[in-house]
BAPA-953486 format. One record per atom (N, C-alpha, C, O): residue number from 1; residue in three letters; x, y, z; atom name. Coordinates in pm, whole numbers, padded with zeros to 5 digits, always signed. Layout:
num	residu	east	north	up	atome
NUM	ala	X	Y	Z	CA .
...
This chain:
num	residu	east	north	up	atome
1	val	-00138	-00288	+15800	N .
1	val	-00221	-00187	+15829	CA .
1	val	-00254	-00150	+15937	C .
1	val	-00258	-00230	+16031	O .
2	thr	-00288	-00014	+15952	N .
2	thr	-00347	+00032	+16073	CA .
2	thr	-00455	+00187	+16045	C .
2	thr	-00393	+00283	+16000	O .
3	val	-00554	+00201	+16061	N .
3	val	-00651	+00236	+16049	CA .
3	val	-00677	+00370	+16186	C .
3	val	-00734	+00366	+16296	O .
4	tyr	-00610	+00468	+16115	N .
4	tyr	-00695	+00603	+16223	CA .
4	tyr	-00797	+00650	+16215	C .
4	tyr	-00867	+00614	+16120	O .
5	gly	-00852	+00751	+16310	N .
5	gly	-00982	+00838	+16281	CA .
5	gly	-01082	+00786	+16300	C .
5	gly	-01157	+00875	+16342	O .
6	val	-01163	+00646	+16294	N .
6	val	-01262	+00614	+16262	CA .
6	val	-01305	+00519	+16364	C .
6	val	-01207	+00474	+16423	O .
7	asp	-01432	+00464	+16412	N .
7	asp	-01433	+00393	+16565	CA .
7	asp	-01369	+00245	+16492	C .
7	asp	-01400	+00180	+16392	O .
8	ser	-01272	+00232	+16590	N .
8	ser	-01218	+00060	+16527	CA .
8	ser	-01318	-00043	+16605	C .
8	ser	-01283	-00132	+16682	O .
9	lys	-01418	-00018	+16575	N .
9	lys	-01500	-00170	+16628	CA .
9	lys	-01632	-00144	+16483	C .
9	lys	-01719	-00229	+16462	O .
10	asp	-01624	-00048	+16421	N .
10	asp	-01687	-00016	+16316	CA .
10	asp	-01659	-00137	+16207	C .
10	asp	-01545	-00178	+16187	O .
11	asp	-01761	-00184	+16145	N .
11	asp	-01775	-00291	+16048	CA .
11	asp	-01651	-00227	+15887	C .
11	asp	-01580	-00283	+15803	O .
12	ile	-01687	-00096	+15920	N .
12	ile	-01595	-00040	+15778	CA .
12	ile	-01473	-00042	+15803	C .
12	ile	-01406	-00003	+15708	O .
13	val	-01392	-00083	+15928	N .
13	val	-01281	-00056	+15951	CA .
13	val	-01205	-00227	+15872	C .
13	val	-01113	-00239	+15790	O .
14	ser	-01280	-00320	+15932	N .
14	ser	-01222	-00445	+15938	CA .
14	ser	-01232	-00461	+15739	C .
14	ser	-01155	-00493	+15649	O .
15	arg	-01339	-00429	+15749	N .
15	arg	-01312	-00424	+15499	CA .
15	arg	-01272	-00343	+15518	C .
15	arg	-01283	-00326	+15396	O .
16	ala	-01232	-00269	+15548	N .
16	ala	-01121	-00117	+15494	CA .
16	ala	-01026	-00235	+15467	C .
16	ala	-00978	-00281	+15364	O .
17	leu	-01019	-00264	+15586	N .
17	leu	-00871	-00369	+15632	CA .
17	leu	-00809	-00453	+15502	C .
17	leu	-00702	-00475	+15444	O .
18	ser	-00965	-00489	+15495	N .
18	ser	-00935	-00664	+15371	CA .
18	ser	-00933	-00602	+15235	C .
18	ser	-00864	-00633	+15139	O .
19	phe	-01018	-00513	+15245	N .
19	phe	-00966	-00440	+15075	CA .
19	phe	-00852	-00440	+15074	C .
19	phe	-00810	-00499	+14974	O .
20	thr	-00741	-00387	+15166	N .
20	thr	-00581	-00328	+15182	CA .
20	thr	-00499	-00415	+15159	C .
20	thr	-00406	-00406	+15078	O .
21	lys	-00523	-00499	+15221	N .
21	lys	-00435	-00666	+15259	CA .
21	lys	-00411	-00698	+15164	C .
21	lys	-00297	-00704	+15117	O .
22	thr	-00551	-00739	+15091	N .
22	thr	-00622	-00784	+14949	CA .
22	thr	-00558	-00737	+14805	C .
22	thr	-00516	-00808	+14714	O .
23	tyr	-00562	-00604	+14813	N .
23	tyr	-00509	-00526	+14710	CA .
23	tyr	-00365	-00509	+14738	C .
23	tyr	-00301	-00477	+14637	O .
24	phe	-00273	-00525	+14887	N .
24	phe	-00146	-00571	+14853	CA .
24	phe	-00075	-00663	+14824	C .
24	phe	+00025	-00639	+14755	O .
25	glu	-00104	-00790	+14865	N .
25	glu	-00080	-00886	+14830	CA .
25	glu	-00085	-00938	+14652	C .
25	glu	-00035	-01030	+14587	O .
26	tyr	-00156	-00848	+14630	N .
26	tyr	-00244	-00881	+14482	CA .
26	tyr	-00129	-00793	+14423	C .
26	tyr	-00030	-00850	+14377	O .
27	phe	-00138	-00651	+14424	N .
27	phe	-00014	-00586	+14344	CA .
27	phe	+00152	-00626	+14363	C .
27	phe	+00241	-00638	+14279	O .
28	glu	+00153	-00639	+14488	N .
28	glu	+00293	-00729	+14526	CA .
28	glu	+00333	-00817	+14410	C .
28	glu	+00425	-00832	+14329	O .
29	gly	+00210	-00870	+14444	N .
29	gly	+00294	-01025	+14260	CA .
29	gly	+00275	-00927	+14128	C .
29	gly	+00378	-00925	+14061	O .
30	tyr	+00176	-00850	+14078	N .
30	tyr	+00150	-00787	+14004	CA .
30	tyr	+00304	-00734	+13921	C .
30	tyr	+00354	-00772	+13814	O .
31	phe	+00344	-00644	+14009	N .
31	phe	+00447	-00556	+14026	CA .
31	phe	+00603	-00665	+14030	C .
31	phe	+00713	-00645	+13978	O .
32	gly	+00569	-00740	+14085	N .
32	gly	+00712	-00890	+14109	CA .
32	gly	+00808	-00725	+14181	C .
32	gly	+00917	-00698	+14130	O .
33	ile	+00755	-00636	+14291	N .
33	ile	+00815	-00529	+14378	CA .
33	ile	+00794	-00545	+14523	C .
33	ile	+00747	-00436	+14555	O .
34	asn	+00803	-00624	+14636	N .
34	asn	+00742	-00628	+14739	CA .
34	asn	+00739	-00426	+14764	C .
34	asn	+00795	-00330	+14710	O .
35	tyr	+00648	-00447	+14867	N .
35	tyr	+00609	-00317	+14951	CA .
35	tyr	+00746	-00306	+15138	C .
35	tyr	+00771	-00352	+15249	O .
36	thr	+00791	-00188	+15010	N .
36	thr	+00966	-00209	+15107	CA .
36	thr	+00939	-00126	+15218	C .
36	thr	+01045	-00099	+15275	O .
37	leu	+00844	-00075	+15271	N .
37	leu	+00774	-00024	+15435	CA .
37	leu	+00738	-00117	+15541	C .
37	leu	+00642	-00192	+15521	O .
38	pro	+00815	-00125	+15673	N .
38	pro	+00718	-00183	+15775	CA .
38	pro	+00611	-00183	+15776	C .
38	pro	+00565	-00295	+15756	O .
39	lys	+00500	-00068	+15797	N .
39	lys	+00379	-00056	+15786	CA .
39	lys	+00307	+00048	+15688	C .
39	lys	+00357	+00095	+15586	O .
40	leu	+00174	+00076	+15743	N .
40	leu	+00106	+00116	+15616	CA .
40	leu	-00009	+00187	+15676	C .
40	leu	-00091	+00114	+15732	O .
41	asp	-00035	+00317	+15676	N .
41	asp	-00124	+00391	+15832	CA .
41	asp	-00249	+00416	+15702	C .
41	asp	-00212	+00412	+15585	O .
42	ile	-00369	+00436	+15729	N .
42	ile	-00524	+00468	+15692	CA .
42	ile	-00561	+00536	+15777	C .
42	ile	-00593	+00477	+15880	O .
43	val	-00572	+00680	+15776	N .
43	val	-00590	+00824	+15819	CA .
43	val	-00703	+00869	+15779	C .
43	val	-00705	+00934	+15674	O .
44	thr	-00793	+00851	+15835	N .
44	thr	-00937	+00874	+15804	CA .
44	thr	-01012	+01067	+15879	C .
44	thr	-01023	+01097	+15998	O .
45	thr	-01045	+01154	+15762	N .
45	thr	-01083	+01293	+15864	CA .
45	thr	-01190	+01333	+15761	C .
45	thr	-01207	+01318	+15640	O .
46	ser	-01244	+01383	+15849	N .
46	ser	-01377	+01463	+15790	CA .
46	ser	-01334	+01577	+15697	C .
46	ser	-01239	+01638	+15746	O .
47	gly	-01385	+01639	+15548	N .
47	gly	-01376	+01765	+15510	CA .
47	gly	-01292	+01788	+15405	C .
47	gly	-01276	+01890	+15338	O .
48	phe	-01210	+01618	+15394	N .
48	phe	-01109	+01597	+15289	CA .
48	phe	-01187	+01671	+15129	C .
48	phe	-01300	+01652	+15084	O .
49	ala	-01100	+01736	+15088	N .
49	ala	-01145	+01779	+14930	CA .
49	ala	-01086	+01663	+14842	C .
49	ala	-01131	+01648	+14729	O .
50	phe	-01016	+01604	+14876	N .
50	phe	-00964	+01471	+14746	CA .
50	phe	-01011	+01389	+14732	C .
50	phe	-00991	+01315	+14636	O .
51	gly	-01099	+01366	+14828	N .
51	gly	-01140	+01242	+14874	CA .
51	gly	-01042	+01148	+14946	C .
51	gly	-01058	+01101	+15058	O .
52	gly	-00915	+01124	+14844	N .
52	gly	-00805	+01035	+14880	CA .
52	gly	-00655	+01076	+14854	C .
52	gly	-00645	+01128	+14743	O .
53	met	-00541	+01068	+14918	N .
53	met	-00410	+01081	+14873	CA .
53	met	-00323	+00963	+14938	C .
53	met	-00320	+00926	+15055	O .
54	glu	-00264	+00922	+14844	N .
54	glu	-00181	+00829	+14901	CA .
54	glu	+00037	+00962	+14885	C .
54	glu	+00108	+01033	+14814	O .
55	his	+00016	+00881	+15050	N .
55	his	+00168	+00934	+15065	CA .
55	his	+00260	+00811	+15083	C .
55	his	+00215	+00697	+15067	O .
56	trp	+00413	+00838	+15122	N .
56	trp	+00476	+00681	+15129	CA .
56	trp	+00477	+00599	+15254	C .
56	trp	+00562	+00601	+15343	O .
57	gly	+00371	+00526	+15245	N .
57	gly	+00326	+00458	+15425	CA .
57	gly	+00218	+00505	+15455	C .
57	gly	+00200	+00485	+15575	O .
58	ala	+00101	+00580	+15392	N .
58	ala	+00000	+00669	+15475	CA .
58	ala	-00059	+00680	+15347	C .
58	ala	-00017	+00724	+15241	O .
59	ile	-00211	+00609	+15395	N .
59	ile	-00288	+00681	+15278	CA .
59	ile	-00406	+00780	+15334	C .
59	ile	-00460	+00722	+15428	O .
60	leu	-00455	+00890	+15314	N .
60	leu	-00562	+00995	+15380	CA .
60	leu	-00671	+00941	+15292	C .
60	leu	-00666	+00920	+15171	O .
61	leu	-00792	+00917	+15390	N .
61	leu	-00902	+00923	+15320	CA .
61	leu	-01024	+01024	+15380	C .
61	leu	-01012	+01060	+15497	O .
62	asp	-01160	+01078	+15291	N .
62	asp	-01222	+01133	+15319	CA .
62	asp	-01301	+01059	+15444	C .
62	asp	-01297	+00939	+15420	O .
63	asn	-01361	+01081	+15548	N .
63	asn	-01480	+00958	+15607	CA .
63	asn	-01597	+00901	+15555	C .
63	asn	-01639	+00785	+15562	O .
64	tyr	-01642	+01001	+15501	N .
64	tyr	-01817	+01005	+15390	CA .
64	tyr	-01729	+00871	+15292	C .
64	tyr	-01733	+00749	+15308	O .
65	asp	-01669	+00937	+15209	N .
65	asp	-01561	+00827	+15093	CA .
65	asp	-01553	+00698	+15101	C .
65	asp	-01597	+00610	+15027	O .
66	ile	-01472	+00692	+15234	N .
66	ile	-01400	+00583	+15293	CA .
66	ile	-01563	+00483	+15272	C .
66	ile	-01596	+00400	+15188	O .
67	lys	-01652	+00555	+15425	N .
67	lys	-01819	+00534	+15353	CA .
67	lys	-01856	+00462	+15266	C .
67	lys	-01861	+00339	+15265	O .
68	ala	-01880	+00525	+15201	N .
68	ala	-01933	+00516	+15075	CA .
68	ala	-01844	+00393	+14963	C .
68	ala	-01893	+00319	+14877	O .
69	glu	-01716	+00406	+15001	N .
69	glu	-01659	+00332	+14889	CA .
69	glu	-01622	+00171	+14921	C .
69	glu	-01591	+00082	+14841	O .
70	val	-01639	+00163	+15096	N .
70	val	-01711	-00018	+15163	CA .
70	val	-01777	-00097	+15118	C .
70	val	-01766	-00215	+15088	O .
71	lys	-01860	-00014	+15115	N .
71	lys	-02067	-00037	+15010	CA .
71	lys	-02019	-00104	+14896	C .
71	lys	-02081	-00205	+14862	O .
72	glu	-01911	-00064	+14821	N .
72	glu	-01888	-00080	+14695	CA .
72	glu	-01787	-00192	+14670	C .
72	glu	-01797	-00292	+14740	O .
73	arg	-01687	-00186	+14576	N .
73	arg	-01539	-00330	+14561	CA .
73	arg	-01451	-00277	+14615	C .
73	arg	-01345	-00337	+14594	O .
74	gly	-01437	-00150	+14707	N .
74	gly	-01321	-00076	+14709	CA .
74	gly	-01214	-00053	+14574	C .
74	gly	-01097	-00090	+14582	O .
75	thr	-01268	+00013	+14452	N .
75	thr	-01209	+00054	+14377	CA .
75	thr	-01095	+00179	+14410	C .
75	thr	-00985	+00185	+14355	O .
76	phe	-01159	+00300	+14535	N .
76	phe	-01077	+00385	+14587	CA .
76	phe	-00943	+00316	+14651	C .
76	phe	-00832	+00368	+14632	O .
77	phe	-00959	+00197	+14727	N .
77	phe	-00890	+00157	+14809	CA .
77	phe	-00743	+00119	+14702	C .
77	phe	-00632	+00169	+14717	O .
78	ala	-00778	+00033	+14610	N .
78	ala	-00712	-00023	+14513	CA .
78	ala	-00624	+00111	+14417	C .
78	ala	-00510	+00108	+14370	O .
79	his	-00697	+00189	+14415	N .
79	his	-00611	+00358	+14342	CA .
79	his	-00526	+00370	+14472	C .
79	his	-00404	+00383	+14486	O .
80	glu	-00593	+00366	+14533	N .
80	glu	-00413	+00471	+14693	CA .
80	glu	-00368	+00378	+14701	C .
80	glu	-00250	+00411	+14702	O .
81	val	-00370	+00174	+14715	N .
81	val	-00215	+00071	+14696	CA .
81	val	-00148	+00092	+14574	C .
81	val	-00026	+00105	+14565	O .
82	ile	-00227	+00095	+14481	N .
82	ile	-00156	+00133	+14335	CA .
82	ile	-00025	+00203	+14368	C .
82	ile	+00092	+00166	+14377	O .
83	his	-00105	+00346	+14386	N .
83	his	+00011	+00463	+14437	CA .
83	his	+00094	+00460	+14487	C .
83	his	+00177	+00550	+14473	O .
84	gln	+00119	+00337	+14586	N .
84	gln	+00257	+00314	+14672	CA .
84	gln	+00361	+00248	+14592	C .
84	gln	+00476	+00263	+14632	O .
85	trp	+00339	+00166	+14471	N .
85	trp	+00402	+00183	+14336	CA .
85	trp	+00424	+00282	+14223	C .
85	trp	+00534	+00308	+14174	O .
86	leu	+00340	+00320	+14197	N .
86	leu	+00285	+00433	+14037	CA .
86	leu	+00292	+00541	+14110	C .
86	leu	+00174	+00577	+14113	O .
87	gly	+00387	+00659	+14205	N .
87	gly	+00333	+00720	+14231	CA .
87	gly	+00459	+00765	+14347	C .
87	gly	+00553	+00845	+14345	O .
88	asn	+00405	+00666	+14448	N .
88	asn	+00573	+00681	+14526	CA .
88	asn	+00663	+00609	+14498	C .
88	asn	+00764	+00679	+14490	O .
89	leu	+00691	+00480	+14474	N .
89	leu	+00768	+00396	+14436	CA .
89	leu	+00907	+00441	+14307	C .
89	leu	+01029	+00422	+14314	O .
90	ala	+00825	+00503	+14199	N .
90	ala	+00848	+00545	+14135	CA .
90	ala	+00756	+00653	+14040	C .
90	ala	+00673	+00620	+13955	O .
91	thr	+00796	+00794	+14078	N .
91	thr	+00756	+00936	+14058	CA .
91	thr	+00769	+00963	+13920	C .
91	thr	+00878	+00925	+13875	O .
92	asn	+00655	+01042	+13796	N .
92	asn	+00663	+01050	+13711	CA .
92	asn	+00785	+01214	+13740	C .
92	asn	+00792	+01285	+13841	O .
93	phe	+00866	+01226	+13605	N .
93	phe	+00977	+01343	+13613	CA .
93	phe	+00888	+01483	+13676	C .
93	phe	+00903	+01533	+13788	O .
94	trp	+00790	+01528	+13562	N .
94	trp	+00752	+01641	+13511	CA .
94	trp	+00616	+01580	+13645	C .
94	trp	+00578	+01467	+13676	O .
95	trp	+00572	+01733	+13698	N .
95	trp	+00421	+01692	+13753	CA .
95	trp	+00291	+01747	+13633	C .
95	trp	+00177	+01702	+13644	O .
96	ser	+00316	+01819	+13554	N .
96	ser	+00248	+01846	+13439	CA .
96	ser	+00214	+01667	+13363	C .
96	ser	+00092	+01652	+13375	O .
97	ala	+00250	+01590	+13322	N .
97	ala	+00298	+01431	+13296	CA .
97	ala	+00219	+01312	+13417	C .
97	ala	+00237	+01191	+13430	O .
98	ile	+00138	+01398	+13485	N .
98	ile	+00075	+01337	+13614	CA .
98	ile	+00011	+01219	+13521	C .
98	ile	+00066	+01110	+13538	O .
99	trp	-00090	+01222	+13431	N .
99	trp	-00130	+01123	+13370	CA .
99	trp	-00016	+00989	+13320	C .
99	trp	-00040	+00897	+13243	O .
100	ile	+00073	+01011	+13374	N .
100	ile	+00166	+00869	+13344	CA .
100	ile	+00174	+00756	+13475	C .
100	ile	+00221	+00642	+13481	O .
101	gln	+00112	+00836	+13569	N .
101	gln	+00081	+00731	+13677	CA .
101	gln	-00022	+00747	+13681	C .
101	gln	-00060	+00631	+13668	O .
102	glu	-00194	+00861	+13699	N .
102	glu	-00268	+00856	+13657	CA .
102	glu	-00340	+00724	+13620	C .
102	glu	-00399	+00650	+13699	O .
103	ala	-00323	+00707	+13477	N .
103	ala	-00434	+00625	+13403	CA .
103	ala	-00389	+00502	+13395	C .
103	ala	-00473	+00427	+13343	O .
104	pro	-00241	+00424	+13441	N .
104	pro	-00262	+00313	+13431	CA .
104	pro	-00301	+00276	+13625	C .
104	pro	-00342	+00163	+13650	O .
105	thr	-00285	+00369	+13733	N .
105	thr	-00368	+00388	+13853	CA .
105	thr	-00468	+00318	+13783	C .
105	thr	-00454	+00196	+13774	O .
106	tyr	-00556	+00368	+13738	N .
106	tyr	-00706	+00385	+13722	CA .
106	tyr	-00766	+00259	+13699	C .
106	tyr	-00852	+00201	+13765	O .
107	tyr	-00684	+00208	+13549	N .
107	tyr	-00676	+00101	+13524	CA .
107	tyr	-00693	-00012	+13579	C .
107	tyr	-00791	-00085	+13590	O .
108	leu	-00568	-00021	+13618	N .
108	leu	-00541	-00133	+13738	CA .
108	leu	-00646	-00130	+13879	C .
108	leu	-00669	-00240	+13930	O .
109	ala	-00707	-00009	+13940	N .
109	ala	-00778	-00039	+14013	CA .
109	ala	-00918	-00065	+13992	C .
109	ala	-00994	-00112	+14076	O .
110	ser	-00947	-00030	+13874	N .
110	ser	-01127	-00066	+13812	CA .
110	ser	-01094	-00250	+13775	C .
110	ser	-01182	-00330	+13806	O .
111	leu	-00950	-00306	+13702	N .
111	leu	-00954	-00415	+13661	CA .
111	leu	-00940	-00530	+13810	C .
111	leu	-00977	-00645	+13834	O .
112	val	-00865	-00421	+13887	N .
112	val	-00860	-00581	+14019	CA .
112	val	-01014	-00552	+14115	C .
112	val	-01058	-00642	+14186	O .
113	ser	-01075	-00434	+14106	N .
113	ser	-01181	-00449	+14178	CA .
113	ser	-01318	-00477	+14104	C .
113	ser	-01427	-00436	+14144	O .
114	ser	-01296	-00558	+13981	N .
114	ser	-01410	-00553	+13955	CA .
114	ser	-01413	-00765	+13938	C .
114	ser	-01494	-00846	+13892	O .
115	lys	-01308	-00773	+13989	N .
115	lys	-01253	-00964	+14005	CA .
115	lys	-01335	-00983	+14119	C .
115	lys	-01339	-01092	+14174	O .
């Protein structure tokens, strides 16, 4: 896991990496399917309207949201990590049914980040 876009010496980066690695290990076991790509990049930017967006092998996050999120339990990180399986590895057929991947993603993110 590599983080781009924020000061690499910042404590936020180490905590973001810690959250992400922990959640990856957990969800590989939970789903019984290993993450199939050789890498994952976390890219941060300023003024990203959606807070976060998962892509196959990359997660895009807003700088403000990443700083606020690290102070919490990492629910947002968990949500984006889960989408590597629910949304990227397996995608719903119709975008009008996006809730099919979002509902379990929100539930699982809340569940794991409360531990």
